[in-house]
C-alpha positions as CSV (number, residue, x, y, z in Angstrom):
1,M,95.0,49.3,44.9
2,S,92.5,49.4,42.1
3,R,89.6,51.9,42.0
4,K,87.2,49.1,43.2
5,N,89.5,48.4,46.2
6,W,89.9,52.1,47.1
7,F,86.1,52.3,47.0
8,L,85.8,49.3,49.3
9,F,88.5,50.8,51.6
10,I,86.8,54.1,52.0
11,T,83.3,52.6,52.4
12,I,84.5,50.1,55.1
13,G,86.3,52.9,56.9
14,L,83.0,55.0,56.9
15,I,80.8,52.0,58.0
16,W,83.2,51.0,60.8
17,G,83.3,54.6,61.9
18,I,79.6,54.6,62.6
19,P,79.4,52.2,65.6
20,Y,80.8,54.8,67.9
21,L,77.7,56.9,67.2
22,L,75.3,54.0,67.5
23,L,76.9,52.7,70.7
24,K,76.5,56.1,72.4
25,V,72.7,55.7,71.8
26,S,72.6,52.0,72.8
27,V,74.6,52.2,76.0
28,S,72.2,54.7,77.5
29,E,69.6,51.9,78.0
30,L,71.4,48.6,77.3
31,S,74.3,46.7,78.9
32,V,77.4,45.6,76.9
33,P,76.4,41.8,76.9
34,V,73.0,42.7,75.5
35,I,74.5,45.0,72.8
36,V,77.1,42.4,71.7
37,C,74.6,39.5,71.8
38,S,72.0,41.4,69.7
39,R,74.4,42.9,67.1
40,T,76.1,39.5,66.4
41,F,72.7,37.8,66.4
42,I,71.4,40.2,63.8
43,G,74.6,39.8,61.8
44,A,74.3,36.0,61.9
45,L,70.7,36.2,60.8
46,I,71.9,38.0,57.7
47,L,75.1,36.1,56.8
48,V,74.2,32.5,57.7
49,P,71.2,32.3,55.3
50,I,73.3,33.7,52.5
51,A,76.0,31.1,53.2
52,I,73.5,28.3,53.3
53,Y,71.8,29.5,50.1
54,N,75.2,29.5,48.3
55,K,76.1,26.1,49.9
56,N,79.1,27.5,51.7
57,M,78.2,26.6,55.3
58,V,79.3,22.9,55.2
59,P,83.0,23.7,54.5
60,A,82.9,26.3,57.3
61,L,81.5,23.7,59.7
62,K,84.1,21.2,58.8
63,K,86.8,23.8,59.7
64,F,84.9,25.0,62.8
65,H,87.9,24.8,65.1
66,Y,89.5,27.6,63.0
67,V,86.3,29.5,62.8
68,L,86.0,29.3,66.6
69,L,89.6,30.5,67.0
70,Y,88.7,33.4,64.6
71,A,85.6,34.2,66.6
72,I,87.6,34.3,69.9
73,L,90.3,36.5,68.4
74,E,88.0,38.8,66.4
75,M,85.0,39.1,68.7
76,F,85.1,37.4,72.1
77,L,88.6,38.6,73.4
78,P,89.0,42.1,71.9
79,W,85.5,43.3,72.8
80,V,85.9,42.2,76.4
81,L,89.4,43.8,76.6
82,I,88.4,47.1,74.9
83,T,85.2,47.4,76.9
84,S,87.0,46.9,80.2
85,A,90.0,49.1,79.2
86,E,87.9,52.1,78.1
87,Q,86.6,52.4,81.7
88,K,90.1,53.4,82.7
89,I,91.6,55.3,79.8
90,S,90.3,58.0,77.4
91,S,88.4,57.0,74.3
92,G,91.0,59.0,72.2
93,L,93.9,56.9,73.5
94,A,91.8,53.7,73.0
95,G,91.2,54.7,69.3
96,L,94.9,55.5,68.9
97,L,96.0,52.1,70.3
98,V,93.5,50.2,68.1
99,A,95.1,52.0,65.2
100,T,98.2,49.8,65.8
101,V,96.4,46.9,64.0
102,P,98.1,47.7,60.7
103,I,101.5,47.5,62.4
104,W,100.7,44.0,63.9
105,S,99.3,42.9,60.6
106,S,102.5,43.9,58.8
107,I,104.6,42.0,61.3
108,L,102.4,38.9,60.9
109,A,102.3,39.1,57.1
110,S,106.1,39.4,57.1
111,L,106.4,36.3,59.3
112,N,104.2,34.5,56.8
113,G,106.5,35.4,53.9
114,D,105.2,38.8,52.6
115,K,108.4,41.0,52.7
116,T,106.7,43.7,50.6
117,V,105.2,45.1,53.8
118,W,108.6,46.6,54.7
119,H,108.9,48.5,51.4
120,S,110.1,52.1,52.2
121,K,107.0,53.8,50.8
122,R,104.6,51.5,52.6
123,L,106.5,52.0,55.9
124,A,106.5,55.8,55.4
125,G,102.7,55.7,54.6
126,M,102.1,53.7,57.8
127,V,104.0,56.2,59.9
128,I,102.3,59.2,58.3
129,G,98.9,57.7,58.7
130,F,99.6,56.9,62.4
131,I,100.7,60.5,63.0
132,G,97.5,61.6,61.4
133,V,95.4,59.4,63.7
134,L,97.3,60.8,66.7
135,L,96.5,64.4,65.6
136,V,92.8,63.5,64.9
137,V,92.2,61.8,68.3
138,G,94.2,64.5,70.1
139,I,97.8,64.6,71.4
140,E,96.4,65.1,74.9
141,S,95.4,61.4,74.7
142,L,99.0,60.6,75.6
143,K,98.9,62.3,79.0
144,S,101.0,60.5,81.6
145,N,98.2,59.5,84.0
146,Q,96.8,56.8,81.8
147,N,96.4,53.3,83.2
148,P,99.3,51.0,81.9
149,L,97.3,47.8,82.4
150,A,94.4,49.2,80.3
151,I,96.9,50.3,77.6
152,G,98.3,46.8,77.5
153,M,94.7,45.4,77.2
154,I,94.0,47.5,74.1
155,L,97.3,46.6,72.5
156,L,96.5,42.9,73.1
157,A,93.1,43.4,71.6
158,S,94.8,45.1,68.5
159,L,97.1,42.1,68.2
160,S,94.1,39.8,68.5
161,Y,92.3,41.6,65.6
162,A,95.4,41.3,63.4
163,T,95.9,37.6,64.3
164,A,92.3,36.8,63.6
165,V,92.4,37.9,60.0
166,T,95.8,36.3,59.5
167,T,94.5,33.0,60.9
168,V,91.6,32.7,58.4
169,T,93.7,33.9,55.4
170,V,96.5,31.4,56.1
171,K,94.7,28.4,57.6
172,I,91.3,28.4,55.7
173,P,91.6,30.6,52.6
174,E,89.4,28.2,50.7
175,V,86.4,28.7,53.0
176,N,83.9,31.4,52.1
177,P,84.3,34.5,54.3
178,I,80.5,35.1,54.6
179,A,80.2,31.6,56.0
180,I,83.2,32.1,58.4
181,N,81.8,35.4,59.7
182,G,78.2,34.2,59.9
183,L,79.2,31.1,61.9
184,A,81.6,33.2,64.1
185,M,78.8,35.7,64.8
186,A,76.3,33.0,65.7
187,T,78.9,31.4,68.0
188,T,79.6,34.8,69.6
189,S,75.9,35.5,70.1
190,L,75.4,32.2,71.8
191,F,78.4,32.8,74.1
192,Y,77.0,36.1,75.2
193,L,73.4,35.0,75.5
194,P,73.5,33.9,79.2
195,F,75.2,37.2,80.2
196,A,72.7,39.1,78.1
197,L,69.7,37.4,79.7
198,L,71.0,38.3,83.1
199,A,71.5,41.9,82.1
200,L,68.2,42.5,80.2
201,P,66.7,46.0,80.9
202,H,63.6,46.1,83.1
203,H,61.6,47.9,80.5
204,M,61.3,47.9,76.7
205,P,64.1,49.9,75.1
206,S,63.1,53.1,73.3
207,G,62.6,53.1,69.5
208,K,65.8,55.0,68.9
209,V,67.8,52.3,70.8
210,I,66.1,49.5,69.0
211,A,66.8,51.2,65.6
212,A,70.5,51.8,66.7
213,Q,70.9,48.1,67.5
214,F,69.4,47.0,64.1
215,A,71.7,49.4,62.3
216,L,74.7,48.2,64.4
217,G,73.9,44.6,63.4
218,L,73.2,45.3,59.8
219,F,75.9,47.7,58.7
220,P,79.1,47.6,60.8
221,T,78.6,43.9,61.8
222,A,77.2,42.2,58.7
223,L,77.8,44.4,55.7
224,A,81.2,45.7,56.7
225,F,82.6,42.2,57.2
226,I,81.4,41.2,53.7
227,L,83.1,44.2,52.1
228,F,86.2,43.8,54.3
229,F,86.9,40.2,53.2
230,E,86.3,41.2,49.6
231,L,89.0,43.8,50.0
232,L,91.2,41.3,52.0
233,R,91.1,38.8,49.2
234,D,92.4,41.4,46.7
235,V,95.0,43.3,48.7
236,G,96.1,41.0,51.6
237,S,95.8,41.4,55.4
238,A,98.6,44.0,55.8
239,R,97.0,46.6,53.5
240,A,93.4,45.8,54.3
241,S,94.1,46.4,58.0
242,L,94.9,50.1,57.1
243,V,91.2,50.7,57.2
244,T,91.7,51.0,61.0
245,Y,93.3,54.4,60.4
246,L,90.3,55.5,58.3
247,N,87.5,54.3,60.6
248,T,89.2,56.0,63.6
249,A,89.3,59.3,61.6
250,F,85.7,58.9,60.3
251,A,84.5,58.2,63.9
252,I,86.0,61.5,65.1
253,V,84.6,63.5,62.0
254,L,81.1,62.0,62.4
255,G,81.2,63.1,66.0
256,V,81.8,66.6,64.9
257,V,79.2,66.5,62.1
258,V,76.4,64.6,63.9
259,L,77.0,65.2,67.6
260,G,78.3,68.7,67.3
261,E,81.6,67.8,69.0
262,P,84.4,70.5,68.6
263,L,86.3,70.7,65.3
264,T,90.0,70.9,66.5
265,L,93.1,71.9,64.7
266,G,94.3,68.4,65.1
267,I,91.4,67.0,63.1
268,V,91.9,69.5,60.3
269,C,95.6,68.7,60.1
270,G,95.4,65.0,60.9
271,L,92.7,63.9,58.5
272,P,94.7,64.7,55.3
273,L,97.7,62.8,56.9
274,V,95.5,59.8,57.4
275,L,94.4,59.8,53.8
276,I,97.9,60.5,52.5
277,G,99.5,57.8,54.7
278,S,96.8,55.3,53.7
279,Y,97.4,56.0,50.0
280,F,101.2,55.4,50.2
281,A,100.9,52.4,52.6
282,G,98.2,50.9,50.4
283,R,100.1,51.1,47.2
284,K,101.2,47.8,45.7
285,S,105.0,47.4,45.9
286,V,107.3,44.6,44.7
287,T,110.5,43.6,46.5
288,P,113.1,42.5,43.9
């Protein structure tokens, strides 16, 4: 990857590591439907006007069936699955299972003709990065009393994430990504609106919760998707999906720095492996 793409890669990883902190603030006073509805509404408020101004919204509307499929696979389905599953398994194991997204993305990219995903250095990088994620989230996450159904739900959500990105890159590569994501977020917000109205809090949320929701809508929801699709355009879905390793690691590190969570030996040893694995897996390779 070029310097620009490495900058995007690290920046996206950091931004997508932040929601875990913001959600800890929001869930203290808001329900999941309210959080999802508001964050996607804010994201749509930012992206849709940009798409309209640049005259990119009409092509997205013409391909709305693909945009709707993307919204279902990227937002509707995985958020429901992950939210439900995290009530039955540890957050560490959930983070580790979500980190299988690059594996699913590589399989899908291969099925669509990109055989470079199986280059030995990229495979080694993926394995090293995944081991790093395992160390960062904690080996104890693999304890035997985890719920098999919940594990299956997270794996299905990870496959859904990978399929969502592959769908838009294969089916509608000509449609502007800001328009795709703006329309998908607006659709998601409308879908969750009835559930959010039924679950509204009985009092006005505190200032810190409102600020957390605006930050959640602005940065990980709107800005991160703009940057991610910029990276996706340059490096492809298989390599772009490696950002999942980085955002999991960043989420744990931010927990240590901001929330004062314990700094474990696994974090110290695992974080360099995440970075090393991402480097090798992200390098461009050519199959003769």
